[in-house]
C-alpha positions in Angstrom: 36.4 120.8 13.3 38.8 122.9 11.6 39.6 124.5 7.8 42.8 125.2 6.2 43.0 127.2 3.2 46.5 126.2 2.0 49.3 128.6 2.0 47.1 131.1 3.4 46.7 129.6 6.7 43.5 127.7 8.8 40.6 129.1 10.9 39.6 126.7 14.4 37.5 127.1 17.1 39.9 126.4 20.7 38.6 126.2 23.9 39.7 128.8 26.3 39.2 128.9 30.0 38.0 132.2 31.5 37.5 133.6 35.0 33.9 134.5 35.4 33.1 135.8 38.8 34.0 133.2 41.1 33.8 130.6 38.4 36.0 129.7 35.8 34.2 128.8 32.4 35.6 127.2 29.2 34.5 128.6 26.1 35.0 128.2 22.5 36.7 131.0 20.9 37.5 131.2 17.3 41.1 131.7 15.8 43.1 132.2 12.3 46.5 130.7 12.2 48.6 132.1 8.9 50.4 129.7 7.1 53.7 128.6 8.5 55.4 129.2 4.8 54.1 132.9 5.2 55.2 133.6 9.0 58.8 132.4 7.7 58.5 134.0 4.2 58.3 137.6 6.1 59.9 136.7 9.6 56.9 137.3 11.5 56.2 135.6 15.1 54.6 132.4 15.1 52.3 131.1 18.1 54.3 128.5 19.4 51.7 127.0 21.5 49.7 126.1 18.3 50.9 122.8 16.8 48.4 121.7 13.9 49.6 117.7 14.3 47.3 117.7 17.4 44.5 118.2 15.6 42.8 116.7 12.4 42.0 120.3 10.0 39.4 120.0 7.2 40.8 121.2 3.6 38.8 123.9 2.3 36.1 121.8 -0.4 36.3 124.2 -3.3 33.6 122.9 -4.7 31.4 123.1 -2.2 32.2 126.9 -2.3 32.0 127.1 -5.7 28.3 125.7 -6.0 27.0 128.2 -3.0 28.5 131.3 -4.6 27.5 129.8 -8.3 30.7 129.9 -9.9 33.3 127.8 -11.2 35.5 125.7 -8.5 38.7 127.0 -10.8 37.7 130.4 -10.1 37.0 129.6 -6.3 40.8 128.4 -6.4 42.2 131.2 -8.4 40.8 133.8 -5.8 42.0 132.3 -3.3 45.4 132.3 -5.1 45.2 135.6 -5.8 44.2 137.1 -2.2 47.0 134.9 -0.8 49.4 136.4 -3.1 48.2 140.1 -2.7 48.4 139.0 1.5 52.2 137.9 0.7 53.0 141.1 -1.4 51.4 143.2 1.1 53.4 141.6 4.6 56.4 141.6 2.2 56.3 145.5 1.7 55.4 145.9 5.8 51.8 147.0 5.3 49.5 146.8 7.8 46.6 144.9 6.5 43.6 143.2 7.8 42.1 140.8 6.1 38.2 140.5 6.5 35.7 137.3 5.7 32.6 138.3 5.8 30.6 136.0 7.3 33.0 134.0 8.8 32.7 132.6 12.5 
């Protein structure tokens, strides 16, 4: 099940076929897709093979995140919005960025 973070993108697991010796094996590979609004706004390259309509993505459960980290739902929403805004600002300035999410995947 993929997870969608509004205005940021989505995390998903996609089956990928790889060759191991003489056999082809399918492995589950974690991927992140940047939200199309950020791709379009900053003229970035999009993955034309990714079609979110083919798979149901679950929205991020703000309440569950808030409960796990012992903060309010509003604080979780504000942190995600702030991260998204900073990411968009950096992309707009042409900066190389790395978004590291600890303990994901």
